[in-house]
Each structure stands twice: as C-alpha cells, then as structure tokens.
N, C-alpha and C positions, 0 to 999 in steps of 0.2 A: 183142396179137392184132388183126389187121386185121379191120375190120367193114365189110361192104358192105351196101347196102340194096336190096331187091327187092320184087316184088309176087307174091303167090301167085296163080297162074292157075287151077289146078285139079289133078285127079288123072287118071292114065291107067295103062296097064300095058303090059308087053312080055312075050313068051314066050321062054323058054330053049329050047335044042335038045331038052331032055328033055320039053318040054311044060309045064313049071312056069310059072305066071304070077307076074311080079314087079311089085308095085305101085310106081308112080312119082308124084311130086309135081312139077309143072312150076312153075318160078319165073322170072319176068321180072326181070332185073337192071337197075336204073336206070343212067343215066350218072352214076357217082359221080365228081364233080369235086373235086379238091383245092383247098381254100381256104388252108390254112396248115399248116405243120409246125413245131411248137415244140420246140426242143431243150432238154431238161432236163439241166443239168450235174450236179445233185446226186441224180438219180434214175436208175433202171435202165431207164427207158423214155422215149420221146418222145410228144408229143401230136399226133395227126393230125386236122385238122378238114376235113370234106368236106361238099359239098352234093349233093343228089340230087332227082330229079323236076323236070325243066325246066318253067318257067312258060310257059304259052301266051300270057299277056298281062301287062304290067307291073303292072296293078292287082291281080293275084292275089298279089303279093308286098308285104309290109309295108315301110314306109319305112325302118325300121332295118336290115332285111335288104338292101334295095336299096342302102343306103349301103355296106354291107360288100362287096357284089358289085362296085359301081362302084370302090371303093378298090382291090380286087384285080384289076380289069379282067377279071372273070369273068362269063359270061352269067347271067341270072337263074334261080334255082331256088326251089322252094317251101319246102324244108326244109334244115336243116343238122344234122350229127351228128358227134360227136367219138369217137375211140377211142385206145387206148394201143397203140403199136407199138414194136418193138425198135429200138435205136439203129442208125444206119448207113444207114437208108433215104434215098434221094435223090429226094424228090418236091418239086415247086415248084407255086406257085399256077397253076391252069389245067390241070394234068395230069388226064386222065381215065383212071381205072383200069378197064380192061376185065376182065371176069370170066375170060376165057381166058388172061390174062397172069398170074393169081395162082392159078388152079385148073386142074387137069388131070383127065381122066377116070380114075376109080379113087381119087381123093383122098377123104378123110373130113373133113367140116365139121360145125359145130354151127349149128343154125337156131333162132332165137328168134322167137316170134310171140305174138299176143294171142288167147287162146281165145275161142270163140263165147260170147256172152252168153246165159244161160238165164233171166234175171230172178230173181224171188223163188221159190226152190225149197224144198220140204219136205225133211225129214231122210232120207227113203227115196231120193229122187232125188239129193240132194246128197251124201250120205255112204254110201248103200247099206245103210241100216238095214233090218232085217227087218220092223219094224212090230209092232203088238200082235196078239193072237189075233183070229180072225174071229168067234168065239162065246164062250161061257163068261163072260158078264157084261160083255164089252167093248161099249160102246155109242157109236157115232158118233165113235170116235177110233181107228180101225183103223190109220191111217197116221201116228199121232203118234209122237214120239220117246221118250215115257215120262218118267221122273223125270230132273231136271237137277241136283239138289243133294243135300244131306244133311239131317240133323235140325237142332236148334237150334244145334249146334256143327258146322261154322262158320256154318251158316244162310245160305249164299249160293251162287250159281252161279259157279264159277271162270271166268276169262277163257280163251278158246280152246275152250270146250266145243262139241262138234259138235251144232249145232242148225240149224233152218231159217234161211235167209237168202239173200243175194244170191249167185248162182252164175255162174261164168264171168268173162270179161273180166280174165284174169290173164296176166302174162308167163310163158310156159313155154318152156324151152329143151330141144330134142331133140338129143342128142349123137351124134356118130359116124355121120352119114348119108353113105352112099357116093354120090359123083357118078357117074352112069352115062352121061349124055348132055350134051354142050355144043354149043349152036348159036351159033357166033360171029356170024353175020350178024344174027340176031334177038336176040342177047344173052339167050338162054334156056338154063337148065340144068334137068336132071331128076335128082332125088335119090331114092334107094331108100327107100320107106316114106312115112309120113304126117307132116305138120307141123301145128301148131296154127293155128287161125284160119279165117275164111271166105275164099272166093275173092275176090280183089280187095284183100285186106288187106296191109299192109306187113309184111315179115319182115326180120330181120337175119341175114346170113350171117357167121358168125365163123370166120375162117380163121387157124389157128394155125401152119401150115407156113411156116417162114422169115419169119414176121412177128411 
C-alpha cells in the first residue's frame, strides 16, 4: 500500500444540488520524493523509501540524513518514511510522486493522523463514565470512576482498566474517505469527512488502489 505524507490544513464544506452540506477536510500533500526502491525476492512486496517536506536550509537537516540525500543526488528533505508496495512498480531515486498521478476524484483512501492531546483527563471525559450520584451521601467525588478492583482475591487492579490518565496523542486511521476535490497546482486534496489531528499536523495518505 503506497503511503504519501501531507499536512492537514483545516475543514470546509460544499453544498450539493439538493442543499445538503458535505463536510470536507483539506490536505496539503508534500513533494514525496523517492529515495530508494528495494526489491524483495523472497517476499510478496517491495520496500519504497521516500522523503518529504523540503528543507529551507541545510542546517535544518541532520548530517546522517544529509549524507543519504547526497549519495542519492536528491535535494534535502526534513523527514523520510518507508512503505510496502506491490511488486512491479518502476520508481527510481529522485522521482517525485504527485498526488494526482496516484489518486483520482471519487477514489477512496485511508488517512492516518495523531489525535489532539487532551492532557491528563478523568474517567468521565476519557471514557464517558456517568460518574457517581449527585446526592445520597456522595461527597466531593461526583466525577470519580468508582471501584477499580475486587476483594482480597485477586486483590489487585487488572491492566487495561478504564481509569483516569493521559488522553489523546494516538495514531488513528480513518478508512474509506472519498476524495472529492484535487487541486493539481497547489497539490491539495479534499476528502469527505473529518480526520484526526490539529490543523498543521502531518497525516499519512494510504492508497491501496494498484499499489
């Protein structure tokens, strides 16, 4: 599955002829440049290594990455990422994969992003607990999660128990988002619906069609 990297711009909407509003998420797709294509003889897939987000200054790129780019005669980028693709693709170092060359309007793609961080959250916000009663002897613990364990046997709280803790900042994939708009000049696409993360955050476009 080919994976391209982009940046979430924000949300908008369009109106159908019937007057129905369709929510859109705008994604700025980086210049995804091929670094290397490794052919696996004993596996059913090949490994594609790509670089994205061009560096405005050489000092913004670490020396190890700079050495890789110089060896491949590729401009400097800030980050690299690998993905598994099907066999038979003919890419070479320096090729830039444009989004309109692999995605058409009406296609469905998967988008992975990092959810917004909420910090340390209680059980009601984090898991949707109802909380304790507002009266009848409950004092200063209305939003607590209640009991977390059993009696003497087993006498412990099991791992994975829904409790208060750090909320957000997780990799979440939203599947089958329809591509409604493709702007070739600005390298921007609009998908139907919402994707995780804040505006300005990196997202991964997973394209399964023919890849």
